C-alpha positions in Angstrom: 0.0 0.0 0.0 2.8 2.4 0.9 4.6 1.9 -2.4 1.2 2.4 -4.3 0.7 5.7 -2.5 4.2 6.9 -3.3 3.8 6.0 -7.0 0.3 7.7 -7.1 1.9 10.9 -5.7 4.7 10.7 -8.3 7.3 10.1 -5.6 9.7 7.2 -6.1 11.2 5.5 -3.0 14.9 6.0 -2.3 17.2 3.4 -3.5 20.6 3.2 -1.7 23.8 3.0 -3.6 27.5 3.4 -3.0 29.1 6.1 -5.1 32.9 6.3 -5.7 34.5 9.7 -5.0 38.1 10.9 -5.6 40.3 13.7 -4.3 42.4 14.4 -7.4 44.6 17.0 -9.0 45.3 17.1 -12.7 49.1 17.4 -12.4 50.4 15.6 -15.5 52.2 18.1 -17.8 51.3 21.0 -15.6 53.5 24.1 -15.9 53.8 26.6 -13.1 51.8 29.7 -14.0 49.4 27.9 -16.3 45.7 27.7 -15.7 44.9 24.9 -13.3 42.9 22.0 -14.9 39.8 20.8 -13.1 41.0 19.5 -9.7 39.5 18.7 -6.4 36.5 16.5 -5.7 35.3 14.1 -8.3 32.3 11.8 -8.4 32.2 8.7 -10.6 29.0 8.7 -12.7 29.7 5.6 -14.8 32.4 3.4 -16.3 35.3 5.8 -17.1 33.1 8.8 -16.4 33.7 11.3 -13.6 32.1 14.6 -12.7 34.0 17.5 -11.1 31.9 18.9 -8.2 32.4 22.0 -6.1 35.3 24.3 -6.5 38.6 23.9 -8.2 41.1 22.8 -5.5 44.4 21.0 -6.1 45.1 20.2 -2.5 42.6 17.7 -1.0 44.2 15.0 1.0 41.5 13.3 3.1 37.7 12.9 3.0 34.7 11.4 4.8 31.0 11.5 4.6 28.9 12.7 7.5 27.7 9.4 9.2 24.4 11.2 10.0 23.9 12.9 6.6 25.8 11.2 3.8 24.9 14.0 1.4 27.4 16.2 3.3 31.1 15.5 2.7 34.1 16.8 4.7 37.4 17.4 3.0 40.8 17.9 4.5 42.4 20.6 2.3 45.4 22.7 2.1 43.4 25.7 3.2 41.5 24.0 6.0 38.6 21.7 6.7 35.8 22.0 4.1 32.2 21.0 4.5 30.9 20.1 1.1 27.1 19.9 1.3 24.6 18.9 -1.4 26.7 15.9 -2.4 29.8 18.0 -2.6 28.5 21.1 -4.5 28.3 23.7 -1.7 31.5 24.4 0.1 32.2 26.1 3.5 35.6 26.3 5.2 35.2 25.5 8.9 38.7 26.4 10.2 40.5 29.7 10.6 43.9 30.8 9.3 45.6 29.2 12.2 44.7 25.7 10.9 45.9 24.9 7.4 47.6 22.1 5.5 45.2 19.4 6.7 46.3 15.8 6.0 43.4 13.6 7.3 40.2 13.6 9.2 38.0 11.2 11.2 34.3 11.6 12.1 32.9 9.9 15.2 30.1 7.7 13.9 28.4 7.9 17.3 28.6 11.6 18.0 27.0 14.1 15.7 29.3 17.0 14.6 32.4 15.5 16.2 35.4 15.7 13.8 39.1 15.0 14.4 41.6 16.6 12.0 45.3 15.9 11.5 47.4 18.7 10.1 51.1 19.7 9.8 51.0 21.4 13.2 49.0 18.9 15.2 45.6 17.4 15.9 42.4 19.2 16.7 38.8 18.2 17.4 35.4 20.0 17.1 32.3 18.7 18.8 29.9 21.3 17.3 30.5 21.0 13.6 33.4 23.4 13.4 32.2 26.3 15.4 35.0 25.8 18.0 38.1 23.7 18.0 40.3 22.2 20.8 44.0 21.4 20.4 44.9 17.7 21.2 48.6 17.4 20.3 50.1 18.9 23.5 51.6 15.6 24.5 53.3 14.9 21.2 57.0 16.0 20.8 56.7 16.3 17.0 53.4 17.9 16.0 53.2 16.9 12.3 50.4 14.4 11.9 49.5 12.6 8.7 46.8 10.2 9.9 44.1 10.1 12.5 41.5 7.4 13.3 39.2 6.6 16.2 38.1 3.2 17.4 34.6 2.6 15.9 33.6 0.7 19.1 35.2 2.9 21.7 35.4 6.6 20.7 37.6 7.3 23.7 40.5 5.6 21.8 42.1 7.7 19.1 45.1 6.7 17.0 47.4 9.2 15.3 50.3 8.7 13.0 53.1 11.3 12.6 56.8 11.5 12.1 57.8 9.4 15.0 55.3 6.5 14.8 51.8 5.6 15.9 50.4 7.2 19.0 47.4 6.1 21.0 45.1 8.1 23.3 42.5 6.5 25.6 41.0 9.8 26.7 39.9 11.3 23.4 43.2 13.0 22.8 43.9 14.3 26.2 47.1 12.3 26.6 49.2 10.1 24.2 51.6 7.2 24.3 53.7 5.5 21.6 52.0 2.4 20.3 54.5 1.3 17.7 56.5 2.0 14.5 58.9 4.2 16.5 60.9 6.5 14.3 58.9 5.9 11.1 56.6 8.4 9.3 53.1 7.0 9.3 51.1 7.5 6.1 47.7 5.8 6.9 46.0 4.0 9.8 42.9 1.9 9.3 40.7 -0.4 11.4 39.1 -3.6 10.1 35.3 -3.3 9.8 35.1 -7.0 10.5 37.5 -7.5 13.4 37.7 -4.2 15.4 40.8 -5.3 17.2 42.7 -5.6 13.9 44.4 -2.5 12.8 47.0 -1.8 10.0 49.4 1.1 9.6 51.2 2.1 6.4 54.6 3.8 6.7 57.2 5.6 4.7 60.1 3.2 4.1 59.3 1.1 7.2 56.8 -1.3 5.7 53.5 -2.4 7.2 52.6 -2.5 10.9 49.7 -4.5 12.4 47.9 -4.6 15.7 45.8 -7.5 16.9 45.2 -6.1 20.4 42.8 -3.3 19.5 45.5 -0.8 18.6 47.3 -1.1 21.9 50.5 -2.1 20.2 51.8 -2.4 16.6 54.4 -4.8 15.2 56.1 -4.9 11.8 54.7 -7.7 9.6 58.0 -8.4 7.8 59.2 -7.3 4.4 55.9 -6.1 3.1 56.5 -2.6 1.6 59.8 -2.2 3.3 62.0 0.4 1.6 59.1 2.0 -0.2 56.3 4.4 0.6 52.9 2.8 1.4 50.1 5.3 0.9 46.8 3.5 1.5 45.1 0.5 3.1 41.7 -0.9 2.1 39.7 -3.6 3.9 37.3 -5.5 1.7 33.8 -4.7 3.1 32.4 -8.0 1.8 35.2 -10.5 2.4 36.7 -10.3 5.9 40.0 -11.9 5.1 40.9 -9.7 2.1 43.0 -6.5 2.4 44.8 -4.3 -0.1 47.7 -1.9 0.1 48.8 0.8 -2.3 52.3 2.1 -2.6 55.1 3.6 -4.7 57.1 0.6 -5.8 54.9 -2.3 -4.7 51.9 -1.0 -6.6 48.9 -2.9 -5.4 49.4 -5.7 -2.9 46.5 -8.0 -1.9 46.2 -10.4 1.0 43.5 -13.1 1.0 44.3 -14.4 4.5 43.9 -11.4 6.7 47.3 -10.0 6.2 49.4 -13.1 6.8 50.7 -13.2 3.2 50.7 -10.7 0.3 50.7 -10.8 -3.5 51.5 -8.0 -6.0 48.6 -7.6 -8.4 49.6 -5.0 -11.0 48.7 -6.7 -14.3 47.3 -4.1 -16.6 48.6 -1.1 -14.6 50.9 1.3 -16.4 53.2 1.6 -13.4 53.7 0.7 -9.7 53.2 4.2 -8.3 49.8 3.6 -6.8 48.5 6.3 -4.4 45.1 5.0 -3.4 43.1 1.7 -3.5 39.5 0.8 -2.5 37.0 -2.1 -2.7 33.5 -1.6 -4.1 31.1 -2.5 -1.2 28.4 -3.6 -3.7 30.4 -5.6 -6.2 32.4 -8.5 -4.7 35.9 -8.6 -6.2 35.7 -5.1 -7.8 38.5 -2.7 -6.9 39.7 0.7 -7.9 43.3 1.9 -7.8 44.9 5.3 -8.7 48.2 5.3 -10.5 50.2 8.5 -10.2 49.6 10.9 -13.1 48.2 8.1 -15.2 44.5 7.3 -14.3 42.2 5.4 -12.1 42.0 1.7 -12.9 39.3 -0.8 -12.2 39.6 -4.5 -11.5 36.7 -7.0 -11.4 38.7 -9.9 -10.0 40.4 -8.5 -6.9 43.3 -7.1 -8.8 44.2 -10.0 -11.0 43.7 -7.7 -14.1 43.1 -4.0 -14.5 41.5 -1.7 -17.0 41.5 2.1 -17.3 38.6 3.9 -15.7 39.1 7.6 -16.2 40.7 10.7 -14.4 43.5 10.5 -16.9 46.6 12.5 -15.9 45.6 12.9 -12.3 47.3 12.5 -9.0 44.7 11.0 -6.6 45.2 11.3 -2.9 42.1 9.5 -1.8 39.5 7.1 -3.3 36.4 6.4 -1.2 32.8 5.2 -1.5 29.9 7.1 0.0 26.6 5.2 0.7 23.8 7.5 -0.3 20.2 7.4 -1.6 18.8 8.3 -5.0 15.4 8.4 -6.6 
């Protein structure tokens, strides 16, 4: 009866879908002083087709969708934290001139308007959607922070990655202690959506670090990515034991046993300088990877083979899916 009434009124029910987004800059063949090609936030509209949304912006490094309103995106940019409402079309900068060069952000899924940001001079949090901010990096000797994530089960636990390793706070950033990867620059930290006590951290030159004790401590997993820069970590949302890494040198690495062993899967890619990788939450086995200044590539078989999928000539800092509704 409800469906009949909606159709009679000319209103179609919402159908949820996951839409791929990218933070990308068109840097290939760019000459200083030339007009900037469309750069910033892109939305995939179909195979090989992308639409530029919002303003032209070459420095977007992190992104997330509001867990309470997925039509609103938040972007970590060179000029501050940006709220991009209306599916990325309407932009508002939420930070002042004292907070620039953002590298990452994390939104607390259980607390509306709570956003943590990592930037080149520390870590801050807002609990009112950006109206006011609180500094959290007082206990860190080196302030530069590349990655920040909170525990999805316990929001009191925050993990941050900077120039000297992975740091853990159990009081929402009030105090910090070293959790692992001492002396290494951290590039990304991610928590498994299937096993909340399983965390991975990607580093610059130091390889991959893993935690099996809910982020309390991290240990190096061996030679995976050692001597190269690992930029991204992706947990398969469908298959719990599958994880992917992206790096400069290794390209795409995929594990099918929960991180115990890894295999390079670069067949069809034009190079091994991969900056971001992500799994499609609605198509088992489908992956997307961004190759530096080449394009975004798509795989339908968990990385065994790749085909070009648009954004030619781009440098992509982040690929991510947003679960949203459409008519």
